[in-house]
C-alpha positions as CSV (number, residue, x, y, z in Angstrom):
1,M,0.1,0.2,0.1
2,T,1.7,3.3,-1.0
3,E,1.4,6.3,1.2
4,M,-1.5,8.0,-0.8
5,T,-3.5,5.0,-0.7
6,R,-7.0,5.7,0.6
7,I,-7.9,3.4,3.6
8,T,-11.8,3.8,3.9
9,A,-14.9,5.0,1.8
10,P,-15.3,9.1,2.1
11,D,-18.6,8.6,3.7
12,A,-17.4,5.8,6.2
13,W,-14.4,8.1,7.0
14,I,-16.9,11.2,7.5
15,D,-19.0,9.0,10.0
16,Q,-16.2,7.6,11.9
17,V,-14.5,10.9,12.5
18,F,-17.8,12.7,13.7
19,A,-18.9,10.0,15.9
20,A,-16.1,10.4,18.4
21,K,-17.1,11.4,21.9
22,S,-15.4,14.5,21.8
23,V,-17.8,15.5,18.8
24,R,-21.0,14.8,20.9
25,T,-19.5,16.5,23.8
26,G,-18.6,19.7,22.3
27,G,-14.9,18.8,22.4
28,V,-12.0,19.0,20.2
29,I,-10.8,16.8,17.6
30,R,-7.7,16.8,15.3
31,R,-6.7,15.4,11.8
32,R,-3.4,15.4,10.1
33,I,-3.8,17.5,6.9
34,D,-2.2,14.7,4.8
35,W,-4.9,12.0,6.0
36,V,-7.5,14.3,5.4
37,D,-6.5,15.1,2.1
38,R,-5.8,11.7,1.3
39,E,-9.0,10.3,2.8
40,I,-11.8,12.5,1.3
41,G,-10.2,15.8,0.4
42,R,-9.7,19.3,1.9
43,A,-13.0,20.6,0.0
44,R,-15.3,17.9,1.4
45,F,-14.0,17.7,5.0
46,E,-14.3,21.8,5.1
47,E,-17.9,21.3,3.7
48,E,-18.7,18.5,6.7
49,V,-17.4,20.6,9.3
50,R,-19.5,23.9,8.3
51,K,-22.6,21.7,7.5
52,R,-22.4,20.7,11.3
53,G,-21.9,24.4,12.4
54,F,-18.4,23.5,13.9
55,H,-15.2,25.8,13.8
56,L,-12.0,24.7,12.1
57,I,-8.6,25.7,12.5
58,E,-5.4,24.9,10.4
59,T,-2.0,24.9,12.5
60,G,1.1,23.1,11.3
61,W,0.2,19.9,10.1
62,H,-3.1,19.3,11.7
63,L,-6.8,20.4,11.2
64,V,-8.3,21.3,14.6
65,I,-12.3,21.1,14.9
66,I,-14.0,22.8,17.8
67,C,-17.0,20.7,17.9
68,H,-19.5,23.3,19.1
69,P,-21.2,26.6,17.3
70,G,-20.5,28.8,20.1
71,A,-18.1,31.9,19.7
72,V,-14.3,31.0,19.6
73,R,-11.7,33.6,20.7
74,L,-7.9,33.2,20.0
75,L,-6.2,34.5,22.9
76,F,-2.6,34.7,21.5
């Protein structure tokens, strides 16, 4: 299997990511950007986050999802 081989179907991958306990409790999840790009693509991932009313932050090699629709304030 090469580094860019998709591991699961895109819909199953989305279901798995957003079934995490942190999502249900308003917590935070993170995923490596290269993994998201390989599995479903950045545009689809952003669409799924937006559809849920969550916030998405890109930092370093990760995408961080804040799993609640409330205000976010970056302190520094």
